[in-house]
N, C-alpha and C positions, 0 to 999 in steps of 0.2 A: 476479571481482562478488562473490563467492562468501565468499569472510573476508571481505575488505567491511563487508559485510553482517552478518557475521559480529558480529565487534568495532559497530557499532553496534546490532546487538541487545543483546548482552553489559554497552556504558554502557544501551539504556535502560531493560534489565531489573533492576541493581540496586537502582532507587530501587523499586520492585515496588509499584507503586499503584496502581489500576482507576479506567479513567476512561472514558468519552466519547468510543468510535469516532474521531469525526468529531472530536475535538482530535490535532490532530496533536503529537506530544510534540518528535520528537527530526527534523531535517531539514539534509537536509546535498547537497552536492555543486559540481558546477561551476558551476552552474545557481543564480538565485535560483527558491526556485519553493515558490508559496501552492498549497496542497491538503488539498479537502476537499472531503468524499462526505458524500452521502446515502442512504439513514436511516440511522438511527442503528443503532451493531447490539447484540447479535444480531439476525439473523435466519436462519429457519430457514423453509426448506418445499422443493417439486422444485424451483426454483433463489437463489440470491441475488445482487440488481439493486442495481445501487450506481450512483448516478451522481455520475462522480469531475470533480470542476472542480480545473481548474487554469490559473493565470497562473505564465509564466517570463518574466526577467527580457531574455534574450537571445532574437531568432532560434534557432530551433531542428530547422527544415531540412527533407527527407524521409525515409521510413524511420525512423522514431521508433516505442518502441513504452509500451503502462502495462503494469507488470506488480503483478499482487496478491499477496500469497504471505500464505496466514492458519499460522499456527506454535502451534504444540499444547503445552501442559505436559506431556500424555502424552511426551513428547519431547523433555524438556528447554527447549524453549523455542526449539530447532536445529527441532525436524524438519515439514516442511513437512505440513500435510492435505490444506490442496490452493491450488491452483495454477495463477494463467490469465496469459497474457500474451493482446493486447485493441491491432492498430496503430494511433498515431496521426493523424489526417487530417493531410495535406500538409502543407509549410512552411507551420509553425504561425509569425508574428512574434509576438516582444515584447512584454508587456506586451498579449497579448488572450483573452483566456479560453481555455479548452478545455473546454468539456460533453464527454465522456464517457460513455457509457451502458452497463457491463458486466453480461453472465449467467453466474454461476460457478455448474455444478452441487453442489446440496448435498448436502451426508449428510441425515439423520435426525435427525440433532440432531448437536447442537455437545459439544466438551470444555469442564472448568467454565471454562476460565481458557482463553482463546487473546491472540494479540497481531498483529495487525495490519499486512503492511509496504507501500509503495508505492512500487514508484522506475520511471524513466523512463530507456527507458535509449535506446541505435541501439547494435544487437549486441549488445558485452561492453562497451562505454564506459558507462555510474554518468553520468547529466545530471542527478536533481534523485533523492533518497530521501528517504522518509516513513516509520515507522515511529507508528502508536498504541498507545498504550496498554495496559495489557493490557485487554481487556474481562473481566470476567466476569457468567460467563448463568445463574448458580444461589446 
């Protein structure tokens, strides 16, 4: 799964643009997914709390996770500086909106540029992948 993530990150970053982090610009996977998150980033503080809304076009069953990864330009956009995984509710059905609130321990400050990836997975199997464009904090 890591090599797949790197391919998509590289593809996304070749255009180098800054967007609102809730506007996902690259989505793929074995399922069609509509993934959105709020609030708009950047967010700093003790925790980063995100509400992630996802709709997939097929049932995805049990034992699935949503992964939220932050990549920094300090690491060439390939190094994670924040990464968390959260279990999804069981028996997610096709075309039913799933709202997942996640809390990620934040650093006191965020890098000037970073990217966010959200993936839905079952073990190492990629269900859906979305990456936000580059977020500029300053």
